[in-house]
Structures are given as C-alpha cells and as structure tokens.
N, C-alpha and C positions, 0 to 999 in steps of 0.2 A: 358882256357875257360871252359873245362870240370870240373875242380875243382870249379870254380866260380858257374857254373850251379848246381853242387851238393850242395854247401853250401847255395845257395839261393832257392833250391828246384824248379828249373825251367829247361827248356830245353836248350840245347846248342844254338839253334836258337834264343831263347829269349835273351840270353846274347849278341849274335851278333847284334840283333836289338837295344838293349840298347846302345852298343858301337858305333853304327853307327847313333844314334839319330833318329831312326825310330819312327814316331808318334803313331803307333798302339801298344803301350804298356801301360798297366794301370799304373797310378802313383804309386800305392802301390807296384806293381811288380818291377817297375823301381827302387824305393827306396831300395827294398830288394836286387836287383842285385848290385846296387852301394855300398851298405853297405858291401856285400860280397867281392866286388873288393877292397874296402878300407881295410877290415880285412886281406885279403890274400896278399895284396900288388901287385895285378896283374897289369902288364903293357903290352899293345899290342905289339907284335913283328911286327914292320912295314915292315921289309923285307919279313917276311913270308906272311903277308897279301898281299903284292904287288905280290908275286909269285902266291898266290892262286887266286887272282882276275885278274891277268894279267894287273894291273894298278899300276903306280908308286904312291908313297905317298910323292911326291915332286912337288912343284909348282915353276915355274920360274917367276922372276920379273925383268923387264927391267926398268931402271931409268936413268935420266940425271945425269951427273957428276957435281953435285951442292951441296952446303951446305944451300940452301934456305929452309926456314921453311916448306913450303907446301910439296914438294917432300920428304923431310926427315921424317916429321911427318907421312905422309901417308905410307912410307916404313915400319916404326916401327909398325904402326897399322896393316898393312897387315901381317907382320911376326907374331904378337901376335895372330891375328885371325886365321891364318893358323895353328899355333901350337895348339890352342884350338880345332881345327877340326882334329888333328892328322896328320898334314902335316908339312914337313919342307920346307924351301924356299931357292932356289938358286938365288942369285942376280948377275946381270951383269949391268954395267953402260956404258953409251956412252957419248962421248964428244959433238957430234952433232946428231940431229935427221934427218936422211935422209934414203932413201930406202936401200942403201948399209949397213950403220951402223946398222940399225934395223934388217935387214935380217941376218947379220952376228951374231948379239947377240942372236937372236931367234934360229939360227942354232946350236949355242953352247949349248943352253938350251935343244933343242930337242935331241942332242947327249947324254944328261944326263937322257933322258926318262922322262922329266917332264910331269905331267898330263895336264898342261895348263899353260898359261902365263898371267900375269897382267902387263900392260905397264903404267908407271907413267912418262909422258913426255908432259906437258901441253903447247906445242907450236904449232903454226899453221902448220909448215912444217911437223909435224908428220902424219897428216891425209893422205897425198899422199903416205907416206912411209908404211902405214898399209896394202897397197895392196900386200906387200911382204910376209905377214903372210901365212903360209900353211893353206889352206881352212879347213882342218880337225882338226886343233889344237884349242881346247877351248881357248878363249881369252877374256879379259876384259880390257878396257881402262879407265884410270882415267882422268876426265876433257876432254870429247870428244865433238866434234861437234854434235849438236842435230840430224843431219841427218846421222850420222855415221851408217854404216851397221854392226858394231861390238858392242857388249854389252858394256855398260859404266855406271860409277857412277860419278856423277857431283854435285858439290855445285853450287847453283844458284847465281853466282856472280852478274848477272844483278839485281836480286832482292835485294841483299845485298847493291848494290850501290843506288838503289831506297830508301831503308831504311835510309841510311846515308844522302842522299841529301834531302829527305822529312823531316827528323828530323830537319835539319838546316833551311830549309824554314819555317817550322811550328814554329820555335823559333822567326821568324820575320826577318831573313836575306833576303836581296833583291835578292842575287844570291849566288852561291857556286862555288869557284874555285876548280880545280881538278889537283892533281899531279898523273900522271898515272904510270903504270908499263910499261915494254917494249912492243912495238906494236905487236911483233910477238907472244906474250903469249895470249892464248885464254882467260884466266881470265882477263887480262888487257883490252882486247877488250870488253868483256862483262861488265866490270865495267864502262868503258867510255860510252857505250851504255845506261846503266841504269841511269847514272848521267845526260847525255844529254837529254834523253827523259823526265826525271822528271822535269828538268828546263823548257823544251819546253812546257810540259803540264801545268805547273804553269804560263806560260807567262813571265818567268824570262829571263833576258839576259843570254846568254851562252858564258862564257869567253873561250878563246883559251886554249886547253889542254896544261898543262906543262908536257912534256915528262920526265919520270923518268926510273929507272931500278931496282926498289925494294930496293935500298940501302938507308941508312941514309944519305950518302953524297948527293944523289939526292934531298932528302928532305931539307937538309941544303942549297944547292945551290938555290933551289926554294924559300926557306924562305927568303934569302937575297933580292930577287926581290919582293916577296909579302909584305914584311915589309914596302916597300916604296909606296904601293898602298893603298890610303885611302878607296877605294871601296872594298878592300879585307877584309871582316869581317867574312868570313866562308870558310874553306878549307876541302875538302875530300881527304885524302891521300890514295893511292891504297893499302898500307899495313902499318903495325905498325912501321916497320923499317924506312920507309919514314917519317912517322909522328914524330918519335923520332928526326930525323935530323931537321925537320921543327920547332919543339918546341925549339931546341937549337938556331937556327938562329933567331927566333922571340924574344927569351929572350935576346940575344946579342944586338939586334936592339932596345930594350926597348919597344917591343909590348907585352902587357900582354895577357895571355890566361887563361880564356875565356873573360876577360874584354873587349879587343879590337878585338880579333880574336878567333873564335871557331874552333876547330879541331876535326875531326873524322878519325879514322884509320880503318884497316881491318885485320882480323886474330884473334884478341884478344890473343896475345901471353901472356905467363905466367907473363911477366914483365910489362904488360900494366898498371896494377893497381899501379905500383910504379914509373911511369913517373911523371914529374912535369909540370903541374898537372896530376893526374891520367887520363888515356886516355879513352874516349868514343870510342868504337870499334865494328866492326861487327864480331861475333864469328863464326868460322867454326868448325864443329865436325869431326876432323881427325880420331878419333877412330871409329866413325860410318862409315866413308868412307871406312876405311880398312876392317871393318867387312862385310859391304855390298858387297864390291868388291870380297872378298873371297867367300861369300855366292853365289853370281852370277856365279862365275867361277865354283864352285863345282856342281852347278845345271847342267851346261853343261857337266862336267866330268861324272856325274851320267847318263845323258841321252845319251851321246856320240854324241851330235849334237850341233854345234855352234848356238847361238841365237843372236838377235839384241835388247835385252831388255835394256831399259835405266832407270836408277834410279836417280832422282834429289833430293838432300837434301837441305832444306831451312836453310839459316843462320839466326842468330838472333842478335839483337842489345843489347849491354851491355852499359848502361848509367853510365858515371862517371863525373868527374868535368871539362873536357876540353871543354864543350859546354854550352852556355848560350845565352839569348836574346841579340841582339846588343844594344850598348848604344844609 
C-alpha cells in the first residue's frame, strides 16, 4: 500500500479508503490510485487485513441441499458479489431446515470466524429456526417473511403473480388456472396469494389450486388434466420448469399454445425463449439479489450491529409467444 501511495502521490490512508470503497474520495484521486494499483499489480493481503482489523474476510452461507434454480442462482450471485467486495465465502448445505440443522450449520461457520452469514432457505419452517442464530452474528435471509426481525432481501413473488394473472385476464381470458409450487415454500405461498387476489378483484372465478413441486413432471401431470377442461384457456405456472412439463402435455393432447391455452411461467430461465412456443415469464434478477444481500450483510459487519432492514426487489414480465387472446 505504501508503494501504491507513493506512485499515486497520495497518503497511505487515501489508498486504504479507495480499497474499502469509501465515498469521501475525489473521482480523480480514486482513478489515480486505481491506475497505480493496476500498474504495480497490487493485491490486498486478506489475512493481514483480517489480523489488523480483528475481522474475518470470510462470509458464511447456509443453503438447502437442492439443485433448484432459485437457491443455486442466488448462491452463485452471493459468491460473486462477496468476491468483488474482497471477501471469500464458506458454504454449508442442510438437508432440512429446522432449528437443530440450522444451529449446527451456523456453529460450523462461526468456528471458521466468518464475519456474518447469509441464509438461502425459502421454506416456511426456516422462520422458527432463525431463533437459533447467535444474536451478535450479522445475518441476512433470502426470501424472508415480511415480519422477520432479521435483515432480508426478497423478490416480490406476490407482485409477480399479479403481473402474470393480470396479463392473462387483460387478454380476455375469463379466469386463470394455477399450478403452484410446494405449499411449504414462501415463494409458492406468495404466488398463490397474488394469483387469487387478482382473480377476486377482477370478479373472476377462482379455480382450485393444482399443487405442484417446481418440477416439469408436476407440470406434465397437471397438463394431462387441464387439457380435458374446455374452460381452461389460461394457466399460470409457478415456475418455468413446471411450464415446460405443461407445454409437453398440452402438445401431446392436441391443445395448441397459445391458440387454445395461454401459458405464463415464472423465473425466466435462460432456456425460456427456446421453449415451443417461446415462454412468457416473470423474470427475477438473481444477480441483484446476491449483490444486495452481500451489501446488506457488510453494512452490519461495518457497524457491528445486526439490523432488521428489508429490501424487496420487483420482478418484471417478459412477453413472448405463449400467450394470446382466447378464441
């Protein structure tokens, strides 16, 4: 750092402020310091910084043992955001979210002297398990209950469901059927709530929820039933995998999409535009979720106090060719 300061003609403290993203540095000075860092090939010694500050440069992350898109995409986003902030991430996964499992996972991370933890486990059983967190440990939860006393970053799944359902109603469909996610997932609960409220506010009939499990198989099974219902002209699937299975079943049963049945998914996975037909979906920004989670956690690390700040991210609709007015 002394070499960088000399090359940039600034003080050692100014280099430190630039490295730590301090706002009170003039843009021209910041650019000069960054140029010197690049020229000299300087890289911060994270171990030395931890010793000097008394604070670890490692964050802990607890996630469910799953290959579902949401938790996995959020995990990668958190890791990238942490690395950009100069932190490494230690990950531990749990098979089930209960007080014992969560407490055990957090204890392992605390033994590694992590500066704080991010918990990616969007199931309802998690909320009671959060009581096991050490009160002094900075923590952020992804997809938390709005009343949670722990800081959280959440995508507004209820609003996403409103967008999907309203879009289908505005096209002229009399009602919208819904294939949900598992009932114990907070996101699934919020999507059911947004779908039902939108139908009720429009004075439309509210069909019975078709319970799914985020899988293409669940969508396929539901599609076998929906294909035989003349009144089913519009379907909101809780995620794109479910929508994929639904599209396959409808095709096999000779029901054209969107000619006879319109379909909307949720997540806007990378392959959504290559479905047959390309899928209209609700997009979540997982990169932003990861970035904001790390940002929220590091604010607690800097202040040394846990907060209960909640950040809600709005999803957006991506229109493609799987929706159209009813015949």
